[in-house]
C-alpha positions as CSV (number, residue, x, y, z in Angstrom):
1,X,-51.4,19.9,108.8
2,X,-53.4,19.6,112.1
3,X,-55.4,22.8,112.4
4,X,-55.9,22.5,116.2
5,X,-52.2,22.1,116.8
6,X,-51.5,25.0,114.5
7,X,-54.0,27.3,116.3
8,X,-52.7,26.4,119.8
9,X,-49.1,26.8,118.7
10,X,-49.9,30.3,117.2
11,X,-51.8,31.4,120.4
12,X,-48.8,30.3,122.5
13,X,-46.3,32.1,120.3
14,X,-48.4,35.3,120.3
15,X,-48.7,35.1,124.1
16,X,-44.9,34.8,124.5
17,X,-44.3,37.7,122.2
18,X,-46.8,39.9,124.0
19,X,-45.3,39.1,127.4
20,X,-41.8,39.8,126.1
21,X,-42.9,43.1,124.5
22,X,-44.5,44.2,127.8
23,X,-41.3,43.2,129.6
24,X,-39.1,45.2,127.2
25,X,-41.4,48.3,127.7
26,X,-41.1,48.1,131.5
27,X,-38.0,49.4,133.1
28,X,-37.9,46.9,136.0
29,X,-35.5,44.1,136.4
30,X,-36.5,40.5,135.6
31,X,-39.1,41.4,133.1
32,X,-37.8,39.7,130.0
33,X,-36.9,36.1,129.1
34,X,-33.2,36.9,128.9
35,X,-33.1,38.6,132.3
36,X,-34.8,35.5,133.9
37,X,-32.5,33.1,132.1
38,X,-29.5,35.1,133.4
39,X,-30.9,35.1,136.9
40,X,-31.3,31.3,136.9
41,X,-27.8,30.9,135.4
42,X,-26.2,33.2,138.0
43,X,-28.0,31.5,140.9
44,X,-27.4,27.9,139.9
45,X,-24.6,25.7,141.2
46,X,-21.8,25.1,138.7
47,X,-23.3,21.8,137.4
48,X,-26.7,23.5,137.1
49,X,-25.2,26.3,135.1
50,X,-23.5,23.8,132.8
51,X,-26.7,21.9,132.2
52,X,-28.6,25.1,131.5
53,X,-26.0,26.4,129.0
54,X,-25.7,23.0,127.2
55,X,-29.5,22.7,127.0
56,X,-29.8,26.3,125.7
57,X,-27.0,25.8,123.1
58,X,-28.5,22.4,122.0
59,X,-31.9,24.0,121.7
60,X,-30.6,26.8,119.6
61,X,-28.6,24.5,117.3
62,X,-31.6,22.2,116.9
63,X,-33.8,25.2,116.0
64,X,-31.4,26.5,113.4
65,X,-31.0,23.1,111.7
66,X,-34.7,22.3,112.1
67,X,-35.9,25.5,110.4
68,X,-33.3,25.8,107.7
69,X,-33.3,22.2,106.6
70,X,-35.9,21.0,104.1
């Protein structure tokens, strides 16, 4: 295991979680990852929406397989 990669990865994950928690606590629009994703989806042309949804579905499927497979 590469300790530097692990430390950088942990710092980035913690930063994303902190930003998301702050966004959830605020009551404004566009403060969370999901709200931003939906805004991009809703303001994209049909082909852009398709690309975003296929990319997101592929990323989620990869993550499930990646973290559950040994």
